[in-house]
C-alpha positions as CSV (number, residue, x, y, z in Angstrom):
1,X,-3.6,-17.7,-9.2
2,X,-6.3,-17.1,-11.8
3,X,-7.9,-13.6,-12.0
4,X,-11.5,-13.7,-13.2
5,X,-12.7,-10.5,-14.8
6,X,-16.2,-9.3,-14.1
7,X,-16.2,-6.6,-16.8
8,X,-18.4,-3.6,-17.2
9,X,-19.2,-2.0,-20.6
10,X,-16.0,-0.8,-22.3
11,X,-15.0,2.7,-21.2
12,X,-18.4,3.6,-19.7
13,X,-17.3,7.1,-18.7
14,X,-14.8,7.9,-21.5
15,X,-16.1,10.3,-24.1
16,X,-15.9,9.4,-27.8
17,X,-13.5,12.3,-28.4
18,X,-10.7,10.1,-26.9
19,X,-11.0,7.4,-29.6
20,X,-10.4,7.3,-33.3
21,X,-12.4,5.2,-35.8
22,X,-10.2,2.1,-35.2
23,X,-10.9,2.2,-31.5
24,X,-7.4,3.4,-30.6
25,X,-6.7,5.9,-27.9
26,X,-5.9,9.2,-29.6
27,X,-4.5,12.6,-28.7
28,X,-7.1,15.3,-28.1
29,X,-7.8,17.2,-31.3
30,X,-6.1,14.6,-33.5
31,X,-7.0,11.3,-35.2
32,X,-3.5,10.0,-34.7
33,X,-3.4,7.0,-32.2
34,X,-1.1,7.0,-29.3
35,X,1.7,4.4,-29.4
36,X,0.7,1.7,-26.9
37,X,4.4,0.8,-26.4
38,X,5.9,-2.7,-26.3
39,X,4.6,-4.9,-23.5
40,X,8.1,-6.5,-23.4
41,X,10.2,-4.8,-20.8
42,X,13.8,-4.5,-22.2
43,X,17.1,-4.3,-20.4
44,X,16.6,-0.6,-19.7
45,X,13.7,-1.5,-17.5
46,X,15.4,-4.4,-15.8
47,X,15.9,-8.0,-17.1
48,X,14.7,-10.8,-14.8
49,X,17.3,-12.2,-12.4
50,X,18.8,-15.6,-12.9
51,X,16.4,-18.4,-11.7
52,X,18.6,-19.7,-9.0
53,X,21.4,-18.7,-6.7
54,X,23.9,-20.7,-4.5
55,X,22.5,-21.7,-1.1
56,X,24.7,-21.9,2.1
57,X,24.6,-25.7,2.0
58,X,26.1,-25.8,-1.5
59,X,22.7,-26.4,-3.2
60,X,20.6,-23.9,-5.0
61,X,17.6,-21.8,-3.9
62,X,15.3,-20.3,-6.4
63,X,15.0,-16.5,-6.6
64,X,11.2,-16.9,-6.4
65,X,11.5,-18.7,-3.0
66,X,14.0,-16.1,-1.7
67,X,11.6,-13.3,-2.8
68,X,8.7,-15.1,-1.3
69,X,10.5,-15.4,2.1
70,X,11.5,-11.7,2.1
71,X,8.1,-10.4,1.2
72,X,6.2,-12.6,3.6
73,X,8.6,-11.8,6.4
74,X,8.1,-8.1,5.7
75,X,4.4,-8.5,5.6
76,X,2.2,-5.4,5.5
77,X,5.0,-3.3,6.9
78,X,6.8,-3.7,3.6
79,X,3.8,-2.6,1.7
80,X,3.4,0.5,3.8
81,X,7.0,1.3,3.1
82,X,6.5,1.1,-0.6
83,X,3.4,3.3,-0.4
84,X,5.6,5.8,1.5
85,X,7.8,6.1,-1.6
86,X,5.1,8.2,-3.2
87,X,6.0,11.1,-0.9
88,X,9.4,11.3,-2.6
89,X,7.6,12.0,-5.9
90,X,5.4,14.6,-4.2
91,X,8.5,16.7,-3.4
92,X,10.0,16.6,-6.9
93,X,9.9,19.9,-8.8
94,X,7.5,19.7,-11.7
95,X,5.5,16.7,-10.3
96,X,1.9,16.5,-11.5
97,X,-0.6,15.2,-9.0
98,X,-2.9,12.5,-10.3
99,X,-6.0,10.9,-8.8
100,X,-9.0,9.1,-10.1
101,X,-10.6,5.7,-10.5
102,X,-9.9,2.4,-12.3
103,X,-12.5,-0.1,-13.6
104,X,-11.9,-3.5,-15.1
105,X,-13.1,-4.2,-18.7
106,X,-12.6,-6.8,-21.4
107,X,-10.8,-4.5,-23.7
108,X,-9.8,-0.8,-23.8
109,X,-8.8,1.1,-26.9
110,X,-9.2,-2.0,-29.0
111,X,-6.6,-3.9,-27.0
112,X,-6.2,-5.9,-23.8
113,X,-3.4,-6.7,-21.3
114,X,-1.9,-10.1,-20.8
115,X,-3.4,-10.4,-17.3
116,X,-6.0,-7.7,-17.0
117,X,-7.4,-4.5,-18.6
118,X,-8.8,-1.4,-17.1
119,X,-10.4,1.9,-18.0
120,X,-8.8,4.9,-16.2
121,X,-10.8,8.0,-15.4
122,X,-9.7,11.2,-13.6
123,X,-6.3,12.7,-14.2
124,X,-5.1,9.5,-15.9
125,X,-7.4,9.4,-18.9
126,X,-7.1,6.2,-21.0
127,X,-6.3,2.5,-20.7
128,X,-4.4,0.5,-18.1
129,X,-2.9,-2.9,-19.1
130,X,-1.6,-5.5,-16.7
131,X,0.9,-7.3,-18.9
132,X,2.2,-9.7,-16.2
133,X,1.1,-10.8,-12.7
134,X,3.4,-13.2,-10.8
135,X,2.1,-14.7,-7.6
136,X,4.8,-14.4,-5.0
137,X,3.0,-15.7,-1.9
138,X,-0.4,-17.0,-0.8
139,X,-0.9,-17.7,2.9
140,X,-3.5,-19.9,4.6
141,X,-5.0,-16.8,6.1
142,X,-5.9,-15.4,2.7
143,X,-3.0,-13.0,2.3
144,X,-1.7,-12.7,-1.3
145,X,1.4,-11.0,-2.6
146,X,2.1,-10.4,-6.3
147,X,4.4,-8.5,-8.6
148,X,4.3,-7.6,-12.2
149,X,4.5,-5.1,-15.0
150,X,1.9,-2.7,-16.4
151,X,1.3,0.1,-19.0
152,X,-0.8,3.2,-19.0
153,X,-1.8,4.4,-22.5
154,X,-3.6,7.7,-22.6
155,X,-3.2,11.3,-21.5
156,X,-2.6,13.6,-18.5
157,X,-4.2,16.9,-19.6
158,X,-2.7,17.5,-23.0
159,X,0.3,15.2,-22.5
160,X,-0.2,11.8,-24.1
161,X,1.8,8.6,-24.5
162,X,2.6,5.4,-22.7
163,X,3.8,5.0,-19.2
164,X,5.7,1.8,-18.2
165,X,5.3,0.7,-14.5
166,X,6.1,-2.2,-12.2
167,X,4.0,-3.0,-9.1
168,X,3.7,-4.8,-5.8
169,X,0.3,-6.0,-4.8
170,X,-0.8,-7.1,-1.3
171,X,-4.4,-8.2,-0.6
172,X,-6.5,-10.5,1.5
173,X,-9.1,-12.9,0.2
174,X,-11.8,-15.0,1.9
175,X,-12.2,-18.7,1.6
176,X,-14.3,-18.3,-1.5
177,X,-11.7,-16.2,-3.3
178,X,-13.5,-12.9,-2.9
179,X,-11.1,-10.0,-2.2
180,X,-11.6,-8.4,1.3
181,X,-9.1,-5.6,0.8
182,X,-6.1,-4.9,-1.4
183,X,-3.7,-2.3,-2.7
184,X,-0.7,-1.9,-4.9
185,X,2.2,0.5,-5.5
186,X,3.5,1.3,-9.0
187,X,6.9,3.1,-9.6
188,X,7.1,4.6,-13.0
189,X,10.0,3.2,-15.1
190,X,9.7,5.5,-18.1
191,X,7.5,6.0,-21.1
192,X,7.0,7.0,-24.8
193,X,5.6,10.1,-26.5
194,X,5.1,13.0,-24.1
195,X,5.8,10.5,-21.2
196,X,9.4,9.7,-22.4
197,X,11.7,9.9,-19.4
198,X,8.8,10.1,-16.9
199,X,9.3,9.1,-13.3
200,X,7.1,9.1,-10.2
201,X,4.7,6.6,-8.7
202,X,1.0,5.8,-8.5
203,X,-0.7,3.9,-5.7
204,X,-4.1,2.1,-5.8
205,X,-6.5,1.1,-3.0
206,X,-9.1,-1.5,-4.1
207,X,-12.8,-1.0,-3.5
208,X,-14.0,-4.6,-3.2
209,X,-17.5,-5.0,-4.7
210,X,-17.7,-8.8,-5.1
211,X,-16.4,-8.9,-8.6
212,X,-13.3,-10.7,-9.7
213,X,-11.3,-7.5,-10.2
214,X,-12.8,-4.7,-8.1
215,X,-12.6,-1.0,-9.0
216,X,-9.8,0.9,-7.3
217,X,-9.0,4.5,-6.4
218,X,-5.6,5.8,-7.3
219,X,-3.4,8.7,-6.3
220,X,0.2,9.7,-7.1
221,X,2.6,12.0,-8.8
222,X,4.0,11.9,-12.3
223,X,7.1,13.8,-13.2
224,X,7.3,14.7,-16.9
225,X,10.5,15.8,-18.6
226,X,8.8,17.0,-21.9
């Protein structure tokens, strides 16, 4: 599946105080850029599984096919279940509620993600990079399921750093490839800077507007240890 960006001006709602002269996201009151983190997810964030596993008939079945079967069988009920995981983060002591909006751009903070790049406004103030997007299933009815890895580089109030996340996306598209509806759930795997050791989850609901990557509204909880 190919995502086609329909970008707006870079960071249309972000103030210049969030950027240094090199165009990097910086900590409030400082010219020091925030470490964007490594887009490669190491063993502590989960290595990919082996490409195949034994089948009952003695052959091999690819993990991708097994995952596709499981996700398609679960359908939207599975997505609702993943969204429900956010309520666990709500109950955690010290959880910070976050909500706001995400808009696709060409670059943010002088960088771009491997699959897509977004500006984040609201409680998550900074840049969101989709480093990978793997298509898991695409049905004849337009239902699409995908998984991948992402990073948020920016600040929550005065706490700044990089958050690492994984996601599951489910959406429906018309025959011309325009998104009709979609949403995704993002468990937080950890982070750097003030976000080191962070947990929680963020969920997005797309707001289709005819563009390749529509804006989305997000809500969630981030639990910081620092």
